[in-house]
PDB file of N, CA, C and O in Angstrom:
ATOM      1  N   UNK A   1       7.312  67.420 134.956  1.00  0.00           N
ATOM      2  CA  UNK A   1       8.605  67.841 135.455  1.00  0.00           C
ATOM      3  C   UNK A   1       9.259  66.639 136.133  1.00  0.00           C
ATOM      4  O   UNK A   1       8.635  65.956 136.944  1.00  0.00           O
ATOM      5  N   UNK A   2      10.507  66.393 135.795  1.00  0.00           N
ATOM      6  CA  UNK A   2      11.211  65.268 136.407  1.00  0.00           C
ATOM      7  C   UNK A   2      11.656  65.632 137.817  1.00  0.00           C
ATOM      8  O   UNK A   2      11.649  66.799 138.207  1.00  0.00           O
ATOM      9  N   UNK A   3      12.042  64.614 138.566  1.00  0.00           N
ATOM     10  CA  UNK A   3      12.502  64.819 139.940  1.00  0.00           C
ATOM     11  C   UNK A   3      13.731  65.723 139.966  1.00  0.00           C
ATOM     12  O   UNK A   3      13.855  66.585 140.837  1.00  0.00           O
ATOM     13  N   UNK A   4      14.652  65.521 138.996  1.00  0.00           N
ATOM     14  CA  UNK A   4      15.861  66.352 138.934  1.00  0.00           C
ATOM     15  C   UNK A   4      15.506  67.811 138.642  1.00  0.00           C
ATOM     16  O   UNK A   4      16.081  68.722 139.238  1.00  0.00           O
ATOM     17  N   UNK A   5      14.558  68.033 137.722  1.00  0.00           N
ATOM     18  CA  UNK A   5      14.134  69.398 137.415  1.00  0.00           C
ATOM     19  C   UNK A   5      13.493  70.046 138.640  1.00  0.00           C
ATOM     20  O   UNK A   5      13.715  71.225 138.917  1.00  0.00           O
ATOM     21  N   UNK A   6      12.699  69.268 139.369  1.00  0.00           N
ATOM     22  CA  UNK A   6      12.055  69.786 140.573  1.00  0.00           C
ATOM     23  C   UNK A   6      13.098  70.179 141.608  1.00  0.00           C
ATOM     24  O   UNK A   6      12.985  71.223 142.249  1.00  0.00           O
ATOM     25  N   UNK A   7      14.113  69.336 141.768  1.00  0.00           N
ATOM     26  CA  UNK A   7      15.198  69.629 142.717  1.00  0.00           C
ATOM     27  C   UNK A   7      15.962  70.874 142.296  1.00  0.00           C
ATOM     28  O   UNK A   7      16.297  71.715 143.130  1.00  0.00           O
ATOM     29  N   UNK A   8      16.240  70.992 140.991  1.00  0.00           N
ATOM     30  CA  UNK A   8      16.944  72.177 140.490  1.00  0.00           C
ATOM     31  C   UNK A   8      16.120  73.442 140.724  1.00  0.00           C
ATOM     32  O   UNK A   8      16.652  74.470 141.141  1.00  0.00           O
ATOM     33  N   UNK A   9      14.821  73.357 140.453  1.00  0.00           N
ATOM     34  CA  UNK A   9      13.953  74.513 140.655  1.00  0.00           C
ATOM     35  C   UNK A   9      13.917  74.904 142.126  1.00  0.00           C
ATOM     36  O   UNK A   9      13.935  76.090 142.454  1.00  0.00           O
ATOM     37  N   UNK A  10      13.866  73.909 143.017  1.00  0.00           N
ATOM     38  CA  UNK A  10      13.869  74.197 144.454  1.00  0.00           C
ATOM     39  C   UNK A  10      15.191  74.832 144.879  1.00  0.00           C
ATOM     40  O   UNK A  10      15.207  75.737 145.714  1.00  0.00           O
ATOM     41  N   UNK A  11      16.289  74.363 144.310  1.00  0.00           N
ATOM     42  CA  UNK A  11      17.605  74.934 144.632  1.00  0.00           C
ATOM     43  C   UNK A  11      17.701  76.389 144.194  1.00  0.00           C
ATOM     44  O   UNK A  11      18.213  77.236 144.924  1.00  0.00           O
ATOM     45  N   UNK A  12      17.203  76.667 142.996  1.00  0.00           N
ATOM     46  CA  UNK A  12      17.219  78.041 142.490  1.00  0.00           C
ATOM     47  C   UNK A  12      16.313  78.919 143.346  1.00  0.00           C
ATOM     48  O   UNK A  12      16.670  80.049 143.679  1.00  0.00           O
ATOM     49  N   UNK A  13      15.146  78.400 143.698  1.00  0.00           N
ATOM     50  CA  UNK A  13      14.210  79.139 144.553  1.00  0.00           C
ATOM     51  C   UNK A  13      14.877  79.484 145.876  1.00  0.00           C
ATOM     52  O   UNK A  13      14.801  80.622 146.341  1.00  0.00           O
ATOM     53  N   UNK A  14      15.530  78.499 146.479  1.00  0.00           N
ATOM     54  CA  UNK A  14      16.203  78.719 147.773  1.00  0.00           C
ATOM     55  C   UNK A  14      17.304  79.773 147.636  1.00  0.00           C
ATOM     56  O   UNK A  14      17.435  80.645 148.496  1.00  0.00           O
ATOM     57  N   UNK A  15      18.087  79.701 146.573  1.00  0.00           N
ATOM     58  CA  UNK A  15      19.151  80.680 146.337  1.00  0.00           C
ATOM     59  C   UNK A  15      18.571  82.086 146.180  1.00  0.00           C
ATOM     60  O   UNK A  15      19.101  83.048 146.737  1.00  0.00           O
ATOM     61  N   UNK A  16      17.490  82.199 145.424  1.00  0.00           N
ATOM     62  CA  UNK A  16      16.870  83.514 145.230  1.00  0.00           C
ATOM     63  C   UNK A  16      16.322  84.075 146.540  1.00  0.00           C
ATOM     64  O   UNK A  16      16.445  85.273 146.795  1.00  0.00           O
ATOM     65  N   UNK A  17      15.728  83.236 147.364  1.00  0.00           N
ATOM     66  CA  UNK A  17      15.224  83.694 148.668  1.00  0.00           C
ATOM     67  C   UNK A  17      16.381  84.229 149.510  1.00  0.00           C
ATOM     68  O   UNK A  17      16.250  85.266 150.160  1.00  0.00           O
ATOM     69  N   UNK A  18      17.514  83.522 149.500  1.00  0.00           N
ATOM     70  CA  UNK A  18      18.693  83.991 150.233  1.00  0.00           C
ATOM     71  C   UNK A  18      19.195  85.323 149.683  1.00  0.00           C
ATOM     72  O   UNK A  18      19.520  86.230 150.449  1.00  0.00           O
ATOM     73  N   UNK A  19      19.258  85.442 148.363  1.00  0.00           N
ATOM     74  CA  UNK A  19      19.705  86.695 147.755  1.00  0.00           C
ATOM     75  C   UNK A  19      18.774  87.851 148.117  1.00  0.00           C
ATOM     76  O   UNK A  19      19.233  88.961 148.386  1.00  0.00           O
ATOM     77  N   UNK A  20      17.476  87.591 148.123  1.00  0.00           N
ATOM     78  CA  UNK A  20      16.499  88.626 148.478  1.00  0.00           C
ATOM     79  C   UNK A  20      16.678  89.061 149.921  1.00  0.00           C
ATOM     80  O   UNK A  20      16.637  90.255 150.217  1.00  0.00           O
ATOM     81  N   UNK A  21      16.875  88.108 150.824  1.00  0.00           N
ATOM     82  CA  UNK A  21      17.082  88.458 152.232  1.00  0.00           C
ATOM     83  C   UNK A  21      18.349  89.300 152.404  1.00  0.00           C
ATOM     84  O   UNK A  21      18.344  90.298 153.124  1.00  0.00           O
ATOM     85  N   UNK A  22      19.423  88.893 151.746  1.00  0.00           N
ATOM     86  CA  UNK A  22      20.681  89.643 151.837  1.00  0.00           C
ATOM     87  C   UNK A  22      20.546  91.036 151.238  1.00  0.00           C
ATOM     88  O   UNK A  22      21.049  92.011 151.796  1.00  0.00           O
ATOM     89  N   UNK A  23      19.867  91.125 150.104  1.00  0.00           N
ATOM     90  CA  UNK A  23      19.710  92.424 149.450  1.00  0.00           C
ATOM     91  C   UNK A  23      18.806  93.342 150.262  1.00  0.00           C
ATOM     92  O   UNK A  23      19.030  94.552 150.311  1.00  0.00           O
ATOM     93  N   UNK A  24      17.789  92.773 150.898  1.00  0.00           N
ATOM     94  CA  UNK A  24      16.912  93.593 151.747  1.00  0.00           C
ATOM     95  C   UNK A  24      17.719  94.179 152.907  1.00  0.00           C
ATOM     96  O   UNK A  24      17.552  95.348 153.254  1.00  0.00           O
ATOM     97  N   UNK A  25      18.588  93.371 153.503  1.00  0.00           N
ATOM     98  CA  UNK A  25      19.450  93.853 154.592  1.00  0.00           C
ATOM     99  C   UNK A  25      20.402  94.930 154.080  1.00  0.00           C
ATOM    100  O   UNK A  25      20.635  95.928 154.762  1.00  0.00           O
ATOM    101  N   UNK A  26      20.951  94.734 152.886  1.00  0.00           N
ATOM    102  CA  UNK A  26      21.861  95.722 152.292  1.00  0.00           C
ATOM    103  C   UNK A  26      21.124  97.026 152.011  1.00  0.00           C
ATOM    104  O   UNK A  26      21.662  98.108 152.244  1.00  0.00           O
ATOM    105  N   UNK A  27      19.902  96.927 151.513  1.00  0.00           N
ATOM    106  CA  UNK A  27      19.111  98.121 151.224  1.00  0.00           C
ATOM    107  C   UNK A  27      18.793  98.889 152.501  1.00  0.00           C
ATOM    108  O   UNK A  27      18.861 100.118 152.522  1.00  0.00           O
ATOM    109  N   UNK A  28      18.449  98.173 153.562  1.00  0.00           N
ATOM    110  CA  UNK A  28      18.177  98.833 154.844  1.00  0.00           C
ATOM    111  C   UNK A  28      19.438  99.515 155.378  1.00  0.00           C
ATOM    112  O   UNK A  28      19.381 100.639 155.876  1.00  0.00           O
ATOM    113  N   UNK A  29      20.563  98.832 155.270  1.00  0.00           N
ATOM    114  CA  UNK A  29      21.834  99.417 155.715  1.00  0.00           C
ATOM    115  C   UNK A  29      22.153 100.676 154.913  1.00  0.00           C
ATOM    116  O   UNK A  29      22.565 101.689 155.478  1.00  0.00           O
ATOM    117  N   UNK A  30      21.963 100.611 153.615  1.00  0.00           N
ATOM    118  CA  UNK A  30      22.191 101.768 152.741  1.00  0.00           C
ATOM    119  C   UNK A  30      21.247 102.901 153.129  1.00  0.00           C
ATOM    120  O   UNK A  30      21.670 104.050 153.258  1.00  0.00           O
ATOM    121  N   UNK A  31      19.976 102.579 153.313  1.00  0.00           N
ATOM    122  CA  UNK A  31      18.991 103.590 153.689  1.00  0.00           C
ATOM    123  C   UNK A  31      19.312 104.250 155.021  1.00  0.00           C
ATOM    124  O   UNK A  31      19.107 105.452 155.189  1.00  0.00           O
ATOM    125  N   UNK A  32      19.817 103.463 155.969  1.00  0.00           N
ATOM    126  CA  UNK A  32      20.153 104.020 157.291  1.00  0.00           C
ATOM    127  C   UNK A  32      21.389 104.908 157.255  1.00  0.00           C
ATOM    128  O   UNK A  32      21.575 105.744 158.140  1.00  0.00           O
ATOM    129  N   UNK A  33      22.231 104.738 156.249  1.00  0.00           N
ATOM    130  CA  UNK A  33      23.359 105.677 156.102  1.00  0.00           C
ATOM    131  C   UNK A  33      22.838 107.050 155.677  1.00  0.00           C
ATOM    132  O   UNK A  33      23.453 108.077 155.965  1.00  0.00           O
ATOM    133  N   UNK A  34      21.710 107.051 154.996  1.00  0.00           N
ATOM    134  CA  UNK A  34      21.123 108.293 154.498  1.00  0.00           C
ATOM    135  C   UNK A  34      20.121 108.864 155.503  1.00  0.00           C
ATOM    136  O   UNK A  34      20.123 110.065 155.771  1.00  0.00           O
ATOM    137  N   UNK A  35      19.262 107.997 156.057  1.00  0.00           N
ATOM    138  CA  UNK A  35      18.254 108.371 157.058  1.00  0.00           C
ATOM    139  C   UNK A  35      18.458 107.430 158.253  1.00  0.00           C
ATOM    140  O   UNK A  35      17.909 106.328 158.262  1.00  0.00           O
ATOM    141  N   UNK A  36      19.238 107.846 159.260  1.00  0.00           N
ATOM    142  CA  UNK A  36      19.611 106.959 160.367  1.00  0.00           C
ATOM    143  C   UNK A  36      18.429 106.333 161.134  1.00  0.00           C
ATOM    144  O   UNK A  36      18.591 105.270 161.733  1.00  0.00           O
ATOM    145  N   UNK A  37      17.271 106.959 161.127  1.00  0.00           N
ATOM    146  CA  UNK A  37      16.134 106.437 161.886  1.00  0.00           C
ATOM    147  C   UNK A  37      15.237 105.511 161.064  1.00  0.00           C
ATOM    148  O   UNK A  37      14.172 105.111 161.532  1.00  0.00           O
ATOM    149  N   UNK A  38      15.653 105.170 159.855  1.00  0.00           N
ATOM    150  CA  UNK A  38      14.851 104.347 158.950  1.00  0.00           C
ATOM    151  C   UNK A  38      14.569 102.978 159.572  1.00  0.00           C
ATOM    152  O   UNK A  38      15.468 102.346 160.127  1.00  0.00           O
ATOM    153  N   UNK A  39      13.326 102.526 159.479  1.00  0.00           N
ATOM    154  CA  UNK A  39      12.924 101.216 159.989  1.00  0.00           C
ATOM    155  C   UNK A  39      12.576 100.296 158.817  1.00  0.00           C
ATOM    156  O   UNK A  39      12.365 100.772 157.702  1.00  0.00           O
ATOM    157  N   UNK A  40      12.515  98.987 159.059  1.00  0.00           N
ATOM    158  CA  UNK A  40      12.088  98.079 157.981  1.00  0.00           C
ATOM    159  C   UNK A  40      10.701  98.439 157.436  1.00  0.00           C
ATOM    160  O   UNK A  40      10.447  98.277 156.242  1.00  0.00           O
ATOM    161  N   UNK A  41       9.816  98.919 158.292  1.00  0.00           N
ATOM    162  CA  UNK A  41       8.492  99.334 157.832  1.00  0.00           C
ATOM    163  C   UNK A  41       8.574 100.559 156.924  1.00  0.00           C
ATOM    164  O   UNK A  41       7.810 100.679 155.967  1.00  0.00           O
ATOM    165  N   UNK A  42       9.499 101.462 157.224  1.00  0.00           N
ATOM    166  CA  UNK A  42       9.698 102.642 156.373  1.00  0.00           C
ATOM    167  C   UNK A  42      10.141 102.241 154.969  1.00  0.00           C
ATOM    168  O   UNK A  42       9.888 102.961 154.003  1.00  0.00           O
ATOM    169  N   UNK A  43      10.796 101.101 154.862  1.00  0.00           N
ATOM    170  CA  UNK A  43      11.292 100.642 153.571  1.00  0.00           C
ATOM    171  C   UNK A  43      10.137 100.314 152.616  1.00  0.00           C
ATOM    172  O   UNK A  43      10.330 100.262 151.401  1.00  0.00           O
ATOM    173  N   UNK A  44       8.947 100.093 153.165  1.00  0.00           N
ATOM    174  CA  UNK A  44       7.793  99.803 152.318  1.00  0.00           C
ATOM    175  C   UNK A  44       7.345 101.037 151.541  1.00  0.00           C
ATOM    176  O   UNK A  44       6.733 100.915 150.480  1.00  0.00           O
ATOM    177  N   UNK A  45       7.646 102.219 152.060  1.00  0.00           N
ATOM    178  CA  UNK A  45       7.302 103.489 151.409  1.00  0.00           C
ATOM    179  C   UNK A  45       8.504 104.440 151.452  1.00  0.00           C
ATOM    180  O   UNK A  45       8.431 105.496 152.079  1.00  0.00           O
ATOM    181  N   UNK A  46       9.604 104.076 150.794  1.00  0.00           N
ATOM    182  CA  UNK A  46      10.788 104.934 150.871  1.00  0.00           C
ATOM    183  C   UNK A  46      10.583 106.305 150.231  1.00  0.00           C
ATOM    184  O   UNK A  46      11.341 107.236 150.501  1.00  0.00           O
ATOM    185  N   UNK A  47       9.556 106.431 149.382  1.00  0.00           N
ATOM    186  CA  UNK A  47       9.307 107.732 148.759  1.00  0.00           C
ATOM    187  C   UNK A  47       8.787 108.757 149.757  1.00  0.00           C
ATOM    188  O   UNK A  47       8.654 109.932 149.416  1.00  0.00           O
ATOM    189  N   UNK A  48       8.489 108.335 150.988  1.00  0.00           N
ATOM    190  CA  UNK A  48       8.129 109.282 152.042  1.00  0.00           C
ATOM    191  C   UNK A  48       9.339 110.097 152.501  1.00  0.00           C
ATOM    192  O   UNK A  48       9.189 111.107 153.188  1.00  0.00           O
ATOM    193  N   UNK A  49      10.518 109.658 152.122  1.00  0.00           N
ATOM    194  CA  UNK A  49      11.764 110.330 152.512  1.00  0.00           C
ATOM    195  C   UNK A  49      12.425 110.887 151.255  1.00  0.00           C
ATOM    196  O   UNK A  49      12.941 110.132 150.432  1.00  0.00           O
ATOM    197  N   UNK A  50      12.406 112.183 151.115  1.00  0.00           N
ATOM    198  CA  UNK A  50      12.985 112.811 149.926  1.00  0.00           C
ATOM    199  C   UNK A  50      14.471 112.479 149.773  1.00  0.00           C
ATOM    200  O   UNK A  50      14.988 112.402 148.659  1.00  0.00           O
ATOM    201  N   UNK A  51      15.154 112.281 150.915  1.00  0.00           N
ATOM    202  CA  UNK A  51      16.582 111.942 150.855  1.00  0.00           C
ATOM    203  C   UNK A  51      16.789 110.617 150.122  1.00  0.00           C
ATOM    204  O   UNK A  51      17.778 110.445 149.411  1.00  0.00           O
ATOM    205  N   UNK A  52      15.861 109.692 150.296  1.00  0.00           N
ATOM    206  CA  UNK A  52      15.956 108.400 149.628  1.00  0.00           C
ATOM    207  C   UNK A  52      15.420 108.469 148.202  1.00  0.00           C
ATOM    208  O   UNK A  52      15.957 107.840 147.290  1.00  0.00           O
ATOM    209  N   UNK A  53      14.383 109.221 148.035  1.00  0.00           N
ATOM    210  CA  UNK A  53      13.711 109.330 146.734  1.00  0.00           C
ATOM    211  C   UNK A  53      14.683 109.744 145.629  1.00  0.00           C
ATOM    212  O   UNK A  53      14.576 109.274 144.496  1.00  0.00           O
ATOM    213  N   UNK A  54      15.619 110.614 145.956  1.00  0.00           N
ATOM    214  CA  UNK A  54      16.533 111.151 144.949  1.00  0.00           C
ATOM    215  C   UNK A  54      17.971 110.688 145.127  1.00  0.00           C
ATOM    216  O   UNK A  54      18.895 111.297 144.588  1.00  0.00           O
ATOM    217  N   UNK A  55      18.162 109.612 145.882  1.00  0.00           N
ATOM    218  CA  UNK A  55      19.523 109.125 146.120  1.00  0.00           C
ATOM    219  C   UNK A  55      19.839 107.991 145.141  1.00  0.00           C
ATOM    220  O   UNK A  55      19.211 106.934 145.214  1.00  0.00           O
ATOM    221  N   UNK A  56      20.791 108.183 144.230  1.00  0.00           N
ATOM    222  CA  UNK A  56      21.034 107.186 143.183  1.00  0.00           C
ATOM    223  C   UNK A  56      21.506 105.827 143.713  1.00  0.00           C
ATOM    224  O   UNK A  56      21.105 104.791 143.182  1.00  0.00           O
ATOM    225  N   UNK A  57      22.337 105.815 144.734  1.00  0.00           N
ATOM    226  CA  UNK A  57      22.824 104.528 145.260  1.00  0.00           C
ATOM    227  C   UNK A  57      21.686 103.752 145.918  1.00  0.00           C
ATOM    228  O   UNK A  57      21.579 102.540 145.735  1.00  0.00           O
ATOM    229  N   UNK A  58      20.843 104.434 146.674  1.00  0.00           N
ATOM    230  CA  UNK A  58      19.697 103.771 147.292  1.00  0.00           C
ATOM    231  C   UNK A  58      18.773 103.216 146.214  1.00  0.00           C
ATOM    232  O   UNK A  58      18.317 102.077 146.312  1.00  0.00           O
ATOM    233  N   UNK A  59      18.499 104.008 145.199  1.00  0.00           N
ATOM    234  CA  UNK A  59      17.607 103.568 144.118  1.00  0.00           C
ATOM    235  C   UNK A  59      18.204 102.381 143.360  1.00  0.00           C
ATOM    236  O   UNK A  59      17.476 101.486 142.931  1.00  0.00           O
ATOM    237  N   UNK A  60      19.527 102.375 143.197  1.00  0.00           N
ATOM    238  CA  UNK A  60      20.184 101.240 142.546  1.00  0.00           C
ATOM    239  C   UNK A  60      19.965  99.966 143.360  1.00  0.00           C
ATOM    240  O   UNK A  60      19.545  98.941 142.821  1.00  0.00           O
ATOM    241  N   UNK A  61      20.252 100.038 144.661  1.00  0.00           N
ATOM    242  CA  UNK A  61      20.081  98.874 145.533  1.00  0.00           C
ATOM    243  C   UNK A  61      18.628  98.420 145.559  1.00  0.00           C
ATOM    244  O   UNK A  61      18.351  97.222 145.618  1.00  0.00           O
ATOM    245  N   UNK A  62      17.714  99.358 145.515  1.00  0.00           N
ATOM    246  CA  UNK A  62      16.287  99.042 145.481  1.00  0.00           C
ATOM    247  C   UNK A  62      15.934  98.304 144.181  1.00  0.00           C
ATOM    248  O   UNK A  62      15.116  97.384 144.181  1.00  0.00           O
ATOM    249  N   UNK A  63      16.555  98.716 143.094  1.00  0.00           N
ATOM    250  CA  UNK A  63      16.335  98.063 141.810  1.00  0.00           C
ATOM    251  C   UNK A  63      16.876  96.641 141.775  1.00  0.00           C
ATOM    252  O   UNK A  63      16.266  95.754 141.178  1.00  0.00           O
ATOM    253  N   UNK A  64      18.018  96.425 142.414  1.00  0.00           N
ATOM    254  CA  UNK A  64      18.575  95.072 142.499  1.00  0.00           C
ATOM    255  C   UNK A  64      17.595  94.165 143.253  1.00  0.00           C
ATOM    256  O   UNK A  64      17.324  93.043 142.825  1.00  0.00           O
ATOM    257  N   UNK A  65      17.072  94.659 144.370  1.00  0.00           N
ATOM    258  CA  UNK A  65      16.094  93.885 145.142  1.00  0.00           C
ATOM    259  C   UNK A  65      14.858  93.582 144.298  1.00  0.00           C
ATOM    260  O   UNK A  65      14.380  92.448 144.287  1.00  0.00           O
ATOM    261  N   UNK A  66      14.350  94.563 143.609  1.00  0.00           N
ATOM    262  CA  UNK A  66      13.163  94.360 142.763  1.00  0.00           C
ATOM    263  C   UNK A  66      13.446  93.330 141.666  1.00  0.00           C
ATOM    264  O   UNK A  66      12.570  92.537 141.320  1.00  0.00           O
ATOM    265  N   UNK A  67      14.646  93.340 141.128  1.00  0.00           N
ATOM    266  CA  UNK A  67      15.015  92.364 140.102  1.00  0.00           C
ATOM    267  C   UNK A  67      15.007  90.946 140.641  1.00  0.00           C
ATOM    268  O   UNK A  67      14.467  90.041 140.004  1.00  0.00           O
ATOM    269  N   UNK A  68      15.601  90.745 141.810  1.00  0.00           N
ATOM    270  CA  UNK A  68      15.593  89.416 142.434  1.00  0.00           C
ATOM    271  C   UNK A  68      14.158  88.962 142.705  1.00  0.00           C
ATOM    272  O   UNK A  68      13.813  87.806 142.461  1.00  0.00           O
ATOM    273  N   UNK A  69      13.340  89.857 143.201  1.00  0.00           N
ATOM    274  CA  UNK A  69      11.954  89.511 143.507  1.00  0.00           C
ATOM    275  C   UNK A  69      11.180  89.150 142.237  1.00  0.00           C
ATOM    276  O   UNK A  69      10.329  88.261 142.257  1.00  0.00           O
ATOM    277  N   UNK A  70      11.474  89.833 141.148  1.00  0.00           N
ATOM    278  CA  UNK A  70      10.822  89.546 139.876  1.00  0.00           C
ATOM    279  C   UNK A  70      11.219  88.173 139.346  1.00  0.00           C
ATOM    280  O   UNK A  70      10.373  87.421 138.862  1.00  0.00           O
ATOM    281  N   UNK A  71      12.494  87.851 139.436  1.00  0.00           N
ATOM    282  CA  UNK A  71      12.960  86.544 138.985  1.00  0.00           C
ATOM    283  C   UNK A  71      12.316  85.430 139.820  1.00  0.00           C
ATOM    284  O   UNK A  71      11.899  84.409 139.273  1.00  0.00           O
ATOM    285  N   UNK A  72      12.236  85.619 141.125  1.00  0.00           N
ATOM    286  CA  UNK A  72      11.609  84.620 141.988  1.00  0.00           C
ATOM    287  C   UNK A  72      10.134  84.433 141.635  1.00  0.00           C
ATOM    288  O   UNK A  72       9.647  83.304 141.570  1.00  0.00           O
ATOM    289  N   UNK A  73       9.440  85.519 141.411  1.00  0.00           N
ATOM    290  CA  UNK A  73       8.022  85.429 141.037  1.00  0.00           C
ATOM    291  C   UNK A  73       7.857  84.697 139.707  1.00  0.00           C
ATOM    292  O   UNK A  73       6.952  83.877 139.556  1.00  0.00           O
ATOM    293  N   UNK A  74       8.727  84.991 138.749  1.00  0.00           N
ATOM    294  CA  UNK A  74       8.649  84.326 137.448  1.00  0.00           C
ATOM    295  C   UNK A  74       8.946  82.833 137.582  1.00  0.00           C
ATOM    296  O   UNK A  74       8.275  82.007 136.964  1.00  0.00           O
ATOM    297  N   UNK A  75       9.937  82.494 138.377  1.00  0.00           N
ATOM    298  CA  UNK A  75      10.283  81.095 138.597  1.00  0.00           C
ATOM    299  C   UNK A  75       9.107  80.335 139.211  1.00  0.00           C
ATOM    300  O   UNK A  75       8.781  79.225 138.792  1.00  0.00           O
ATOM    301  N   UNK A  76       8.491  80.941 140.190  1.00  0.00           N
ATOM    302  CA  UNK A  76       7.382  80.270 140.872  1.00  0.00           C
ATOM    303  C   UNK A  76       6.120  80.208 140.009  1.00  0.00           C
ATOM    304  O   UNK A  76       5.285  79.324 140.198  1.00  0.00           O
ATOM    305  N   UNK A  77       5.980  81.124 139.080  1.00  0.00           N
ATOM    306  CA  UNK A  77       4.762  81.176 138.257  1.00  0.00           C
ATOM    307  C   UNK A  77       4.814  80.230 137.068  1.00  0.00           C
ATOM    308  O   UNK A  77       3.769  79.817 136.565  1.00  0.00           O
ATOM    309  N   UNK A  78       5.998  79.883 136.614  1.00  0.00           N
ATOM    310  CA  UNK A  78       6.069  79.062 135.401  1.00  0.00           C
ATOM    311  C   UNK A  78       6.657  77.699 135.694  1.00  0.00           C
ATOM    312  O   UNK A  78       7.737  77.588 136.275  1.00  0.00           O
ATOM    313  N   UNK A  79       5.938  76.656 135.289  1.00  0.00           N
ATOM    314  CA  UNK A  79       6.488  75.308 135.453  1.00  0.00           C
ATOM    315  C   UNK A  79       7.620  75.081 134.445  1.00  0.00           C
ATOM    316  O   UNK A  79       7.579  75.597 133.328  1.00  0.00           O
ATOM    317  N   UNK A  80       8.607  74.321 134.842  1.00  0.00           N
ATOM    318  CA  UNK A  80       9.694  73.978 133.911  1.00  0.00           C
ATOM    319  C   UNK A  80       9.162  72.932 132.951  1.00  0.00           C
ATOM    320  O   UNK A  80       8.392  72.056 133.344  1.00  0.00           O
ATOM    321  N   UNK A  81       9.567  73.021 131.705  1.00  0.00           N
ATOM    322  CA  UNK A  81       9.079  72.053 130.705  1.00  0.00           C
ATOM    323  C   UNK A  81       9.696  70.682 130.964  1.00  0.00           C
ATOM    324  O   UNK A  81      10.758  70.578 131.579  1.00  0.00           O
ATOM    325  N   UNK A  82       9.051  69.672 130.511  1.00  0.00           N
ATOM    326  CA  UNK A  82       9.534  68.311 130.736  1.00  0.00           C
ATOM    327  C   UNK A  82      10.487  67.829 129.637  1.00  0.00           C
ATOM    328  O   UNK A  82      10.954  66.692 129.679  1.00  0.00           O
ATOM    329  N   UNK A  83      10.772  68.680 128.666  1.00  0.00           N
ATOM    330  CA  UNK A  83      11.674  68.266 127.589  1.00  0.00           C
ATOM    331  C   UNK A  83      13.102  68.607 127.877  1.00  0.00           C
ATOM    332  O   UNK A  83      13.981  68.322 127.063  1.00  0.00           O
TER     333      UNK A  83
END
């Protein structure tokens, strides 16, 4: 991997981390509109709250977060080719 590729990969990684942090905050805010007492720890098991389990907007936001996390994991797991 060239130095430029390494820098690009680090930039993308940093951007994804920022997006994940923002989306996690958005998901918590969304969840608290539905369940006002929701804590960040509760977000680890949102299926404990039936109001969240069947709420389409909450599930959408949760899916966006999962997508960002998946992309970050894939980026970190695969080296960029040198070609």
